C-alpha positions as CSV (number, residue, x, y, z in Angstrom):
1,M,-70.6,69.0,148.7
2,Y,-66.8,68.5,148.9
3,D,-66.6,70.7,152.0
4,S,-69.2,68.4,153.7
5,L,-67.3,65.3,152.7
6,F,-64.0,66.7,153.9
7,E,-65.5,67.6,157.3
8,T,-67.3,64.3,157.6
9,S,-64.1,62.4,156.8
10,R,-62.2,64.3,159.5
11,N,-65.0,63.6,162.0
12,V,-65.2,59.9,161.1
13,K,-61.5,59.5,161.6
14,K,-61.8,61.0,165.1
15,E,-64.8,59.0,165.9
16,R,-63.2,55.8,164.7
17,K,-60.2,56.4,166.8
18,R,-62.4,56.9,169.9
19,L,-64.4,53.8,169.2
20,R,-61.4,51.6,168.5
21,A,-60.0,52.5,172.0
22,M,-63.1,50.8,173.4
23,L,-62.7,47.5,171.5
24,P,-61.5,44.3,173.2
25,Y,-57.8,43.4,172.9
26,H,-56.9,42.1,169.4
27,I,-53.5,41.5,167.8
28,N,-52.5,40.8,164.3
29,V,-48.8,40.6,163.4
30,I,-49.3,42.0,159.9
31,D,-51.1,45.0,161.4
32,E,-48.1,45.9,163.4
33,L,-45.7,45.7,160.4
34,H,-47.6,48.3,158.3
35,I,-47.0,46.5,155.1
36,N,-47.1,48.0,151.6
37,E,-48.2,46.6,148.2
38,N,-44.9,44.7,147.7
39,A,-45.4,42.9,151.0
40,H,-48.9,41.7,149.9
41,S,-47.3,40.4,146.7
42,R,-44.7,38.6,148.7
43,I,-47.4,37.0,150.9
44,L,-49.4,35.8,147.8
45,T,-46.2,34.6,146.1
46,K,-45.3,32.5,149.1
47,L,-48.7,31.0,149.4
48,L,-48.9,30.1,145.7
49,Q,-45.4,28.5,145.9
50,Y,-46.7,26.0,148.5
51,K,-46.5,22.3,147.4
52,D,-48.2,19.5,149.4
53,A,-46.6,16.1,150.1
54,E,-47.4,14.9,146.6
55,G,-45.7,17.9,145.0
56,C,-48.9,19.6,143.9
57,Y,-49.3,23.4,143.9
58,V,-52.7,23.1,145.7
59,I,-53.1,26.8,146.5
60,L,-52.1,27.9,142.9
61,D,-54.5,25.3,141.5
62,S,-57.2,26.6,143.8
63,L,-56.7,30.1,142.5
64,V,-56.8,28.9,138.9
65,D,-60.1,27.2,139.7
66,Y,-61.5,30.3,141.3
67,I,-60.4,32.4,138.3
68,K,-62.2,30.0,136.0
69,R,-65.3,30.2,138.1
70,R,-65.3,34.0,138.2
71,S,-64.5,34.4,134.5
72,N,-67.3,32.2,133.4
73,G,-65.0,29.9,131.5
74,G,-63.9,31.2,128.1
75,E,-60.2,31.1,127.3
76,F,-59.4,30.8,131.0
77,E,-60.6,27.2,130.8
78,S,-57.2,26.5,129.1
79,L,-55.2,27.9,132.0
80,S,-53.3,25.3,133.9
81,F,-49.8,24.8,135.3
82,I,-47.6,21.6,135.5
83,S,-44.2,22.8,136.8
84,P,-44.6,26.5,137.4
85,S,-42.0,29.1,138.3
86,I,-43.6,31.6,140.7
87,T,-41.7,34.8,141.2
88,Q,-42.3,38.2,142.9
89,E,-40.9,41.5,141.4
90,K,-38.8,39.6,138.8
91,G,-38.7,41.9,135.8
92,R,-40.7,44.3,138.1
93,V,-43.8,42.2,137.6
94,D,-45.6,42.1,140.9
95,L,-46.3,38.3,140.7
96,W,-45.4,36.2,137.7
97,V,-46.3,32.5,137.1
98,K,-44.6,30.9,134.2
99,D,-44.6,27.3,133.1
100,S,-42.5,26.0,130.2
101,K,-44.3,22.7,130.3
102,S,-47.9,23.9,130.0
103,H,-46.6,26.9,128.0
104,N,-48.9,29.2,130.1
105,A,-48.0,32.4,131.9
106,L,-50.0,34.4,134.4
107,I,-49.3,38.1,135.2
108,L,-50.7,39.2,138.5
109,E,-50.7,43.0,139.0
110,N,-51.3,44.1,142.6
111,K,-52.9,47.5,143.3
112,I,-54.3,46.9,146.7
113,Y,-53.2,50.4,147.9
114,D,-54.0,52.0,144.5
115,A,-50.4,52.6,143.5
116,P,-50.2,54.8,140.4
117,E,-50.0,53.0,137.0
118,Q,-46.7,53.1,135.2
119,R,-46.8,54.2,131.6
120,K,-48.0,51.3,129.4
121,Q,-47.6,49.0,132.5
122,L,-49.6,46.0,131.4
123,F,-48.3,46.3,127.8
124,N,-44.7,46.2,129.1
125,Y,-45.4,43.2,131.3
126,I,-46.9,41.4,128.3
127,E,-43.8,42.3,126.2
128,K,-41.5,40.9,128.9
129,T,-43.6,37.7,129.0
130,R,-43.4,37.4,125.2
131,K,-39.6,37.7,125.4
132,C,-39.6,34.7,127.8
133,G,-41.0,32.6,124.9
134,Y,-44.7,32.7,125.6
135,E,-47.4,33.2,122.9
136,D,-50.1,35.8,123.3
137,S,-52.7,33.1,123.4
138,N,-51.0,31.6,126.5
139,I,-50.6,34.8,128.5
140,Y,-53.2,35.6,131.1
141,I,-53.6,38.7,133.3
142,L,-55.1,39.0,136.7
143,Y,-55.6,42.6,138.0
144,L,-56.0,42.9,141.7
145,T,-57.4,46.0,143.5
146,Q,-59.3,46.7,146.6
147,D,-62.6,46.9,144.8
148,G,-62.1,45.2,141.4
149,Y,-61.7,48.2,139.1
150,D,-60.0,48.0,135.7
151,P,-56.7,49.6,134.6
152,S,-56.8,52.8,132.5
153,A,-56.6,52.4,128.7
154,Q,-53.0,53.7,128.5
155,S,-51.8,50.7,130.6
156,W,-52.6,48.5,127.7
157,G,-50.4,50.5,125.3
158,D,-52.8,50.3,122.3
159,N,-56.2,49.2,121.3
160,N,-54.9,46.0,119.6
161,T,-53.4,44.7,122.9
162,F,-56.5,45.7,124.8
163,N,-58.8,43.9,122.4
164,N,-56.5,40.9,122.1
165,Y,-56.4,40.3,125.9
166,Q,-60.0,40.9,127.0
167,S,-60.8,37.2,127.0
168,R,-57.6,36.4,129.0
169,Y,-57.9,39.3,131.4
170,L,-59.8,39.4,134.7
171,A,-60.1,42.1,137.4
172,L,-60.6,40.8,140.9
173,S,-61.2,42.5,144.2
174,F,-59.2,41.9,147.4
175,R,-62.4,42.8,149.3
176,E,-64.8,40.5,147.5
177,D,-62.6,37.9,145.9
178,I,-59.1,37.3,147.4
179,L,-60.5,37.5,151.0
180,Y,-63.4,35.2,150.1
181,W,-61.2,32.7,148.2
182,L,-58.7,32.4,151.1
183,K,-61.3,32.1,153.8
184,F,-63.7,29.7,152.2
185,F,-61.7,27.8,149.6
186,V,-58.1,27.7,150.7
187,L,-58.3,27.5,154.5
188,P,-60.8,24.6,154.6
189,S,-58.8,22.5,152.2
190,L,-55.5,22.6,154.1
191,N,-54.1,19.6,156.0
192,E,-54.0,20.2,159.8
193,I,-50.4,19.2,159.7
194,D,-49.5,22.4,157.8
195,K,-50.0,24.5,161.0
196,Y,-47.6,27.3,160.0
197,L,-49.2,27.7,156.6
198,S,-52.7,27.7,158.2
199,S,-51.7,30.2,160.8
200,A,-50.1,32.4,158.1
201,I,-53.3,32.4,156.1
202,I,-55.5,33.0,159.2
203,Q,-53.4,36.0,160.0
204,Y,-53.6,37.3,156.5
205,V,-57.3,36.8,156.3
206,D,-57.8,38.6,159.6
207,F,-55.6,41.4,158.3
208,L,-57.7,41.8,155.2
209,E,-60.9,41.7,157.2
210,G,-59.4,44.5,159.4
211,L,-58.4,46.5,156.3
212,F,-62.0,46.3,155.0
213,D,-63.6,46.8,158.4
214,V,-65.3,43.4,158.5
215,R,-63.7,41.8,161.5
216,Q,-66.3,40.2,163.8
217,V,-64.6,42.0,166.8
218,E,-65.2,45.3,165.1
219,K,-68.8,44.7,164.1
220,S,-70.2,47.0,166.9
221,L,-67.7,49.7,165.8
222,N,-68.8,49.6,162.2
223,M,-72.5,49.8,163.2
224,S,-71.7,52.8,165.3
225,L,-69.7,54.4,162.5
226,Q,-72.5,53.8,160.0
227,K,-75.0,55.6,162.3
228,F,-72.5,58.4,162.8
229,I,-72.0,58.9,159.1
230,S,-75.7,58.7,158.4
231,D,-76.4,61.4,160.9
232,R,-73.6,63.7,159.6
233,L,-74.7,63.4,156.0
234,G,-78.3,63.8,156.9
235,L,-79.2,60.3,155.7
236,S,-81.0,59.4,158.9
237,S,-83.8,61.8,158.2
238,I,-84.5,60.4,154.8
239,T,-87.4,57.9,155.1
240,E,-88.0,57.0,151.5
241,P,-85.7,54.0,150.4
242,D,-85.3,55.2,146.8
243,E,-84.3,58.8,148.0
244,R,-82.0,57.4,150.6
245,Y,-80.3,55.1,148.1
246,Q,-79.9,58.0,145.6
247,S,-78.3,60.2,148.3
248,I,-75.9,57.5,149.3
249,D,-75.0,56.8,145.7
250,E,-74.3,60.5,145.1
251,A,-72.1,60.7,148.1
252,I,-70.1,57.7,146.9
253,T,-69.7,59.3,143.5
254,G,-68.6,62.5,145.1
255,I,-66.0,60.6,147.3
256,D,-64.7,58.7,144.3
257,R,-64.2,61.9,142.3
258,L,-62.6,63.6,145.2
259,R,-60.3,60.7,145.8
260,N,-59.2,60.6,142.1
261,S,-58.4,64.3,142.3
262,L,-56.4,63.9,145.4
263,I,-54.5,61.0,143.9
264,E,-53.6,63.2,140.9
265,L,-52.5,66.0,143.3
266,R,-50.4,63.5,145.3
267,E,-48.6,62.4,142.1
268,Q,-47.9,66.0,141.2
269,A,-46.4,66.6,144.6
270,F,-44.4,63.3,144.3
271,H,-42.9,64.5,141.0
272,D,-42.0,67.8,142.6
273,L,-40.2,65.9,145.4
274,L,-38.4,63.8,142.7
275,K,-36.9,67.0,141.2
276,L,-36.1,68.4,144.6
277,Y,-34.3,65.4,145.9
278,S,-32.5,64.6,142.6
279,D,-31.2,68.1,142.4
280,K,-30.1,67.8,146.1
281,W,-28.3,64.5,145.4
282,K,-26.5,65.9,142.3
283,S,-25.4,68.9,144.4
284,D,-24.4,67.2,147.7
285,Y,-23.1,63.7,146.7
286,K,-19.3,63.2,147.2
287,R,-18.0,60.3,145.3
288,P,-15.8,58.0,147.4
289,S,-12.9,57.9,144.9
290,S,-11.9,58.8,141.4
291,K,-13.0,55.4,140.2
292,F,-16.6,56.7,140.1
293,Q,-18.0,59.2,137.6
294,I,-21.2,61.0,138.7
295,C,-23.9,60.8,136.1
296,D,-26.7,63.3,136.4
297,D,-28.3,62.6,133.0
298,Y,-29.5,59.1,132.3
299,S,-32.0,60.0,129.5
300,E,-30.2,57.8,127.0
301,Y,-30.7,54.8,129.3
302,D,-34.0,55.3,131.1
303,E,-36.0,58.5,131.8
304,T,-36.9,57.2,135.2
305,Y,-33.3,57.1,136.4
306,L,-32.8,60.2,138.6
307,F,-29.1,60.1,139.6
308,G,-26.2,57.7,139.7
309,V,-22.6,56.9,139.3
310,K,-20.6,54.9,136.7
311,F,-17.5,52.8,137.3
312,I,-15.6,50.3,135.2
313,C,-15.6,46.7,136.1
314,N,-13.6,44.3,133.9
315,D,-13.5,47.0,131.2
316,K,-17.3,47.2,131.2
317,P,-19.3,50.3,132.3
318,T,-21.4,49.5,135.3
319,H,-23.9,51.8,137.1
320,V,-25.5,52.3,140.5
321,V,-28.6,54.5,140.2
322,I,-31.6,55.8,142.0
323,G,-34.7,55.6,139.9
324,Y,-38.5,55.5,140.2
325,D,-41.6,54.1,138.6
326,T,-44.4,54.1,141.1
327,D,-41.9,53.9,143.9
328,L,-38.2,54.7,144.4
329,Y,-35.6,52.0,143.9
330,C,-31.8,51.6,144.0
331,Q,-30.4,49.6,141.1
332,I,-27.0,48.3,139.8
333,F,-26.7,47.3,136.2
334,R,-24.1,46.9,133.4
335,D,-24.2,49.1,130.4
336,S,-26.2,47.5,127.6
337,S,-23.4,48.4,125.2
338,S,-21.3,45.7,126.9
339,K,-21.1,42.9,124.4
340,S,-20.3,40.1,126.7
341,K,-22.6,39.1,129.5
342,K,-20.2,36.6,130.9
343,L,-19.3,37.3,134.5
344,T,-15.7,37.1,135.4
345,P,-14.4,36.5,138.9
346,N,-14.1,40.2,139.6
347,T,-17.6,40.8,138.3
348,L,-18.9,37.9,140.3
349,S,-17.5,39.6,143.4
350,I,-19.3,42.8,142.6
351,Y,-22.5,40.8,141.8
352,S,-22.3,38.9,145.1
353,L,-21.8,42.1,147.0
354,A,-24.7,43.9,145.3
355,K,-26.9,40.8,145.8
356,D,-26.3,41.1,149.6
357,L,-27.2,44.8,149.6
358,L,-30.0,44.8,147.1
359,K,-32.6,42.3,145.8
360,D,-31.4,39.9,143.2
361,E,-33.0,40.2,139.8
362,T,-30.9,38.4,137.2
363,K,-27.4,37.2,137.0
364,D,-26.9,37.1,133.2
365,G,-27.6,40.8,132.7
366,F,-26.2,41.8,136.1
367,F,-29.4,43.7,136.9
368,I,-30.1,44.0,140.6
369,Y,-32.5,46.4,142.4
370,Q,-34.5,47.0,145.5
371,Y,-37.6,49.1,146.1
372,F,-37.9,51.6,149.0
373,N,-41.5,52.7,148.6
374,R,-41.3,56.5,148.6
375,D,-38.7,56.9,151.2
376,F,-36.1,59.3,149.8
377,E,-33.8,59.1,152.7
378,A,-33.8,55.3,152.8
379,V,-33.1,54.9,149.1
380,Y,-30.2,57.5,149.2
381,E,-28.7,55.8,152.2
382,R,-28.7,52.4,150.5
383,F,-27.3,54.0,147.3
384,C,-24.4,55.4,149.3
385,K,-23.8,52.1,151.1
386,V,-23.7,50.2,147.8
387,V,-21.2,52.6,146.2
388,K,-19.0,52.6,149.3
389,A,-19.0,48.8,149.4
390,I,-18.2,48.5,145.7
391,N,-15.4,51.0,146.1
392,K,-13.5,48.6,148.3
393,E,-13.8,45.8,145.7
394,I,-12.6,47.6,142.6
């Protein structure tokens, strides 16, 4: 069966490419940027941050209304925001909505491209939200995937957390929910004056339709592909509806199992690459001066740190590291053993420099990072650039 699915997949890819070449001209800016999951989170964050002339977060409010509708009420009926802070990748949470006035917090985890789960991922995000002063009863979780599947049990950390959050947790699909919400709830409600906002949403809606093969311009392509697939899998010759349904269902199950196995194999290969590159960095890296100490073992800090250097800034150990969770990142942080979090002028200079080269996370803890997907060359290049720039400042 798997051999047949592999062969069909290859043939469908070729046929799709042939058919797409025959389609009328169509351009979508987002298509041309080849965006990743973080980019989807940035787009959603920017949309939710929109305020109308009266200062109302109309798109965020619309999403909350949609969540309540899809969750059939329950504890989500208490979800509301007055003066929200809406952030992306702060604390490594994909999208975080926190409101000290309503005392509510919403964690949005984005898995549109099926990024692997981090260990105890949702549990860790809940813990971070608790540390921000929010009670469990006021923390809500929205889990976004292409098709609306749930996270694995390990993501919750333990059964108590899983059971405690089931009435404040909702899995939504980009295909069936986010696309539908944007197209039929958000777009019609916008003022014509907000032309840039409208055009941005139109582009994003069109992009999602392209991702899920439901663009109107591609309707003929999809019909041709369906016939092609039916012929290749022998479905066209099955006349009985129940037998045809059963065959299609078995094919989908087989594809899902095959896909899950391939994802596991991909993660194994990625971890092999992590070791290969971390060993290479430890062997090849030449520190720019004696001010830096190469650190090849960060197990006492974080097992996901692969490689880094340590330097002293205002008598405080500070590190630049390359690490990974689901993707690679470059990060600068001060040693947690440093008692004072106060930033002196010298430290502020380093902080400002790092903020220009990496994404700003937080000033108090001097914790700055930037993700580089799984591009080993790009993250190493930025690491070297950061260290070189800091060397000129200390």
